[in-house]
C-alpha positions as CSV (number, residue, x, y, z in Angstrom):
1,X,70.7,88.8,99.7
2,X,68.6,91.9,101.3
3,X,65.4,93.3,98.7
4,X,67.1,95.6,97.9
5,X,70.2,95.8,96.0
6,X,73.2,99.1,96.6
7,X,75.8,99.8,94.2
8,X,78.4,101.2,96.8
9,X,80.8,102.9,94.7
10,X,84.4,104.0,96.2
11,X,88.0,105.1,95.7
12,X,88.2,107.2,92.9
13,X,90.7,109.3,90.9
14,X,90.3,112.1,93.4
15,X,93.3,112.7,96.3
16,X,90.7,112.0,98.4
17,X,90.9,108.5,97.1
18,X,91.7,106.7,100.7
19,X,89.0,108.3,102.9
20,X,86.3,107.3,100.3
21,X,88.2,103.9,101.5
22,X,87.6,104.5,104.8
23,X,84.2,106.1,104.2
24,X,83.4,102.8,102.5
25,X,84.0,101.2,105.1
26,X,81.3,102.6,107.5
27,X,79.0,103.0,105.0
28,X,79.1,99.9,103.8
29,X,79.4,98.4,107.7
30,X,76.0,100.8,108.8
31,X,73.5,98.9,106.0
32,X,71.3,96.5,107.5
33,X,71.9,93.1,105.1
34,X,68.3,92.6,106.5
35,X,67.6,95.2,104.2
36,X,70.1,96.0,101.7
37,X,72.0,93.0,99.5
38,X,75.6,95.5,98.9
39,X,77.6,95.6,95.6
40,X,81.2,96.9,96.2
41,X,81.9,99.4,92.8
42,X,86.1,99.8,93.4
43,X,87.0,102.6,91.2
44,X,91.1,103.0,90.9
45,X,93.1,106.4,91.0
46,X,93.9,105.3,87.5
47,X,89.7,105.3,87.1
48,X,89.2,101.9,86.4
49,X,85.7,100.1,87.5
50,X,86.2,97.0,89.4
51,X,83.7,94.7,91.5
52,X,84.2,91.2,93.9
53,X,82.8,90.0,97.1
54,X,86.1,91.8,98.8
55,X,86.7,95.6,96.5
56,X,86.9,97.1,99.6
57,X,89.8,94.9,101.0
58,X,91.7,94.5,98.6
59,X,91.1,98.2,98.1
60,X,92.9,98.8,101.1
61,X,95.6,96.3,100.5
62,X,96.6,97.8,97.3
63,X,95.9,94.8,95.0
64,X,92.9,94.7,93.0
65,X,94.5,91.5,90.9
66,X,91.5,89.6,91.9
67,X,89.2,92.1,90.9
68,X,87.3,91.8,87.8
69,X,86.8,95.2,85.4
70,X,82.4,96.3,85.6
71,X,80.9,98.7,83.9
72,X,77.6,101.0,83.6
73,X,76.0,101.5,80.8
74,X,75.1,105.3,80.1
75,X,71.6,104.3,78.5
76,X,67.6,104.6,80.7
77,X,66.4,101.1,81.2
78,X,68.7,98.2,82.4
79,X,70.5,99.6,85.4
80,X,72.4,96.9,84.6
81,X,76.0,96.7,86.3
82,X,77.8,94.5,83.9
83,X,81.3,92.3,83.5
84,X,83.6,92.6,80.7
85,X,85.7,89.6,80.3
86,X,88.6,89.0,78.6
87,X,86.7,89.1,75.6
88,X,85.4,92.3,75.6
89,X,82.2,90.7,76.1
90,X,79.6,92.4,78.3
91,X,77.9,89.7,81.3
92,X,75.4,90.9,83.3
93,X,76.7,90.7,87.0
94,X,73.4,92.5,89.1
95,X,71.3,94.6,88.5
96,X,71.6,98.5,91.2
97,X,68.5,100.0,92.8
98,X,69.8,102.8,94.6
99,X,73.6,103.9,93.9
100,X,75.3,105.3,97.0
101,X,78.4,107.1,95.5
102,X,81.2,107.6,98.1
103,X,83.3,109.1,96.2
104,X,85.2,112.5,97.6
105,X,86.3,115.1,95.8
106,X,87.3,115.1,91.9
107,X,85.5,112.6,89.6
108,X,82.8,112.1,92.4
109,X,81.7,115.3,94.4
110,X,81.5,117.3,90.9
111,X,79.3,116.3,89.4
112,X,80.4,113.6,86.7
113,X,79.0,110.7,88.2
114,X,76.3,112.2,88.9
115,X,76.0,112.5,85.2
116,X,76.0,108.9,84.2
117,X,73.9,107.8,87.1
118,X,71.1,110.2,85.6
119,X,71.7,109.5,81.7
120,X,71.0,105.3,83.4
121,X,68.3,106.5,85.3
122,X,69.8,105.0,88.3
123,X,68.9,106.3,92.0
124,X,71.7,107.6,93.8
125,X,72.2,109.1,97.0
126,X,73.1,112.5,97.2
127,X,73.0,115.5,95.4
128,X,72.4,115.9,91.6
129,X,74.6,116.8,88.8
130,X,74.2,120.8,89.8
131,X,74.6,121.0,93.2
132,X,77.3,119.0,93.0
133,X,79.2,121.0,91.0
134,X,78.4,124.0,91.8
135,X,79.0,123.3,95.5
136,X,82.9,121.7,94.5
137,X,83.3,124.5,92.5
138,X,84.6,127.1,95.5
139,X,84.3,130.5,92.9
140,X,80.7,129.4,91.7
141,X,79.8,128.3,95.4
142,X,80.6,131.4,96.1
143,X,79.2,133.7,93.7
144,X,75.4,132.1,94.7
145,X,75.7,132.7,97.9
146,X,76.8,136.5,97.6
147,X,73.9,136.3,94.5
148,X,71.2,135.0,98.0
149,X,72.7,137.7,100.5
150,X,74.6,134.7,102.3
151,X,78.0,135.7,104.3
152,X,80.9,135.5,102.7
153,X,84.4,136.1,103.2
154,X,86.1,138.0,100.6
155,X,88.1,136.4,98.3
156,X,89.6,136.9,94.4
157,X,89.4,134.2,91.9
158,X,92.9,134.0,89.4
159,X,93.1,132.1,87.0
160,X,96.7,129.3,87.0
161,X,97.8,130.3,83.3
162,X,98.3,134.4,85.1
163,X,100.1,132.5,88.4
164,X,102.5,130.7,85.9
165,X,103.0,134.0,83.4
166,X,103.9,136.4,86.8
167,X,103.1,135.3,90.3
168,X,104.3,138.1,92.1
169,X,102.3,140.1,89.9
170,X,99.2,138.0,91.0
171,X,100.8,138.4,93.9
172,X,100.8,142.2,94.1
173,X,96.6,142.2,93.0
174,X,95.6,139.9,96.1
175,X,97.0,141.4,98.1
176,X,94.2,144.2,97.9
177,X,92.1,142.3,99.6
178,X,93.4,142.8,103.2
179,X,96.3,142.1,105.7
180,X,97.8,139.3,106.1
181,X,97.1,135.7,106.0
182,X,95.7,134.9,102.9
183,X,94.4,131.7,102.0
184,X,94.9,130.6,98.4
185,X,93.2,127.5,97.8
186,X,92.3,125.7,94.8
187,X,88.8,126.3,93.5
188,X,87.6,123.1,92.5
189,X,88.5,120.8,95.2
190,X,87.5,118.4,97.6
191,X,88.8,118.6,101.1
192,X,91.7,120.8,101.8
193,X,94.1,119.5,99.5
194,X,96.0,122.3,98.2
195,X,95.2,125.1,100.5
196,X,98.2,127.0,101.9
197,X,97.9,129.9,105.0
198,X,99.7,132.7,103.6
199,X,101.8,135.5,106.0
200,X,103.9,137.0,103.7
201,X,104.8,137.5,99.9
202,X,106.9,135.1,99.6
203,X,104.4,132.3,101.2
204,X,101.8,133.3,99.2
205,X,103.6,133.1,95.8
206,X,104.2,129.7,96.8
207,X,100.5,129.3,98.0
208,X,99.7,130.4,94.8
209,X,102.1,128.1,92.2
210,X,100.4,125.0,94.6
211,X,96.9,125.7,94.1
212,X,97.7,126.2,90.5
213,X,99.4,122.7,89.7
214,X,95.9,121.2,91.5
215,X,93.7,123.3,88.9
216,X,93.1,125.9,86.8
217,X,92.0,127.9,88.7
218,X,92.7,129.3,92.1
219,X,90.7,131.4,95.1
220,X,92.1,132.9,97.6
221,X,90.4,134.2,100.6
222,X,90.9,137.1,103.6
223,X,92.2,135.6,105.9
224,X,90.0,136.2,109.5
225,X,90.3,135.1,113.5
226,X,87.1,132.1,113.2
227,X,86.1,129.7,114.8
228,X,85.4,126.5,112.5
229,X,81.4,125.4,112.9
230,X,79.5,123.6,110.9
231,X,76.5,121.7,110.8
232,X,75.2,118.4,108.6
233,X,71.9,119.8,106.0
234,X,69.8,116.2,105.4
235,X,66.1,116.2,102.7
236,X,65.2,117.3,99.0
237,X,62.8,119.6,98.8
238,X,62.8,120.1,102.9
239,X,65.8,120.3,104.6
240,X,66.5,120.0,107.8
241,X,69.4,120.9,109.7
242,X,71.1,119.3,112.6
243,X,73.0,121.0,116.0
244,X,75.7,123.0,114.9
245,X,79.4,120.8,116.0
246,X,82.5,123.1,116.2
247,X,86.2,121.7,115.3
248,X,88.9,122.3,117.1
249,X,92.3,122.0,114.7
250,X,95.0,120.4,115.9
251,X,96.8,122.2,113.0
252,X,97.2,125.6,112.0
253,X,93.9,125.4,110.1
254,X,91.8,122.2,109.1
255,X,94.0,121.1,107.5
256,X,94.2,117.4,105.5
257,X,96.4,116.6,107.6
258,X,94.8,117.7,110.4
259,X,91.1,116.2,108.9
260,X,92.2,112.6,108.2
261,X,95.8,111.6,109.7
262,X,96.9,112.6,112.7
263,X,92.4,112.9,114.4
264,X,93.6,114.8,116.7
265,X,91.4,117.7,115.9
266,X,88.8,118.2,118.7
267,X,85.2,118.0,117.8
268,X,82.5,119.4,120.1
269,X,78.7,118.5,119.6
270,X,77.3,120.3,119.9
271,X,79.5,124.2,119.7
272,X,80.1,125.8,122.5
273,X,77.5,129.0,120.8
274,X,73.9,131.0,122.3
275,X,71.3,130.2,121.5
276,X,70.6,133.3,118.4
277,X,74.4,131.2,116.9
278,X,72.8,128.1,116.7
279,X,69.9,129.0,115.5
280,X,71.9,131.8,112.5
281,X,74.4,128.3,111.4
282,X,71.0,126.3,110.3
283,X,69.1,128.5,109.0
284,X,72.2,129.8,106.7
285,X,72.8,125.9,106.7
286,X,69.3,125.1,104.5
287,X,69.6,128.7,102.4
288,X,73.0,127.6,101.3
289,X,72.0,124.1,100.9
290,X,68.6,125.4,98.2
291,X,70.6,128.0,96.7
292,X,72.3,125.8,95.4
293,X,70.1,123.1,94.6
294,X,71.5,120.6,97.0
295,X,69.6,117.3,97.7
296,X,70.3,114.4,100.3
297,X,72.8,115.4,102.6
298,X,75.6,118.9,103.1
299,X,78.1,119.5,105.5
300,X,77.6,123.3,105.6
301,X,81.0,125.0,106.8
302,X,81.4,128.4,108.2
303,X,83.6,130.8,109.7
304,X,82.7,132.2,113.0
305,X,84.7,135.8,113.7
306,X,86.0,136.0,116.6
307,X,85.8,140.2,117.3
308,X,82.6,140.4,115.7
309,X,80.6,136.9,116.5
310,X,79.4,137.5,112.9
311,X,79.1,134.0,110.7
312,X,80.3,133.7,107.2
313,X,79.8,129.8,104.8
314,X,83.0,128.8,103.5
315,X,81.6,125.4,102.0
316,X,79.2,123.4,101.3
317,X,80.6,119.7,101.4
318,X,78.1,117.6,98.8
319,X,79.3,114.2,99.8
320,X,80.9,114.7,102.9
321,X,82.9,112.3,104.8
322,X,81.8,109.6,105.9
323,X,84.0,107.5,108.6
324,X,83.5,107.4,112.4
325,X,85.2,110.2,113.4
326,X,84.0,112.4,110.4
327,X,81.3,115.6,111.5
328,X,78.6,115.0,109.7
329,X,76.9,111.4,111.0
330,X,77.9,112.5,114.1
331,X,76.0,116.0,114.0
332,X,73.1,113.6,113.3
333,X,73.9,111.3,116.0
334,X,73.4,114.2,118.3
335,X,70.1,115.3,116.6
336,X,68.8,111.8,117.2
337,X,69.5,110.2,114.1
338,X,71.7,106.8,115.1
339,X,74.6,106.0,112.2
340,X,72.2,103.2,110.5
341,X,69.2,105.1,110.5
342,X,71.0,107.9,109.1
343,X,71.7,105.6,106.0
344,X,68.4,104.4,105.4
345,X,66.9,108.1,104.9
346,X,69.6,109.0,102.8
347,X,68.3,105.9,100.4
348,X,65.1,106.9,100.3
349,X,65.5,110.3,99.8
350,X,67.6,109.0,97.0
351,X,64.2,106.5,95.9
352,X,62.0,109.5,96.4
353,X,64.4,112.1,94.6
354,X,64.0,110.1,92.0
355,X,60.8,109.4,91.4
356,X,60.0,112.6,91.5
357,X,61.9,113.2,88.7
358,X,60.3,110.3,86.8
359,X,56.6,111.9,86.9
360,X,58.3,114.6,84.8
361,X,57.2,115.8,81.3
362,X,60.4,115.0,78.9
363,X,59.4,115.8,75.8
364,X,56.9,118.9,73.8
365,X,54.2,117.4,70.9
366,X,53.5,120.6,69.0
367,X,50.4,120.3,67.5
368,X,49.2,120.5,63.7
């Protein structure tokens, strides 16, 4: 067993459960067994926490019968993963030095699991509660970008309730953004699930309704003719940006299918860009990262408008895909940081941030 115990948490209650398993497979494979003892923690689609030495295999096969129920207690002091026995007692299973949450999307990338780990005082990889939730919420993210003068594509936020009441009226209102195509997206969902490219009023109504099935808030964005540029960011208070890459989608846009299922979207690393655009993309990626108080890692996704050469930030993924075909690790590899060292660095950053927080004053006594 390695010197440090890393709890790798994967699966989860999100539409990205399967991608999480793929990412976890790569992360576990990259953690040097001489340095780390890995404790596999699987979260099922209905939110149960399970453990077993081959929990990942079991989840991939869809057969969790042999796994044991486990739990973390949100109290500081122990960092213990407990096994829940059939009679309901808790037995200590492992002490975790650090947690690597490889959970994309809802309940993993949105600040919720980060909140649990904060309460338990366990160091963890990646952004904190605030950075995670702002990065996840497309509408809030855009308003923070606007406040920092970081360029974004024009958008409108509508409530699912408004769409259910009168989708045609909402469609009429959002058409003011500009000519078709318009994109409809659930405000709070990872990846590309629930996103529609709408080329007409009927498309738009359908797209609004589809997005409203996934979230109570829906973002509608102006469509622009653009190239998709991505930059990986790594660090805490002094983040660094990788070389940019370009995604050439196999689908009309970088959909869930193009991203994870077809494996036919082409990744150009480094992106064929002029020096000024490269520097601007890297600068904006770091600015955006700092603006939402991100930590550990994020992938900044940009739209580069074809006519004007202007960069717009589209989103920051605070828990980007980590599979062998994922852009985040590939960009670091191209920047001189191979995958296993990247995993080491993320764990170091988690521990650094935890120590920094631990030194803060938590209580204030009033004299007299």
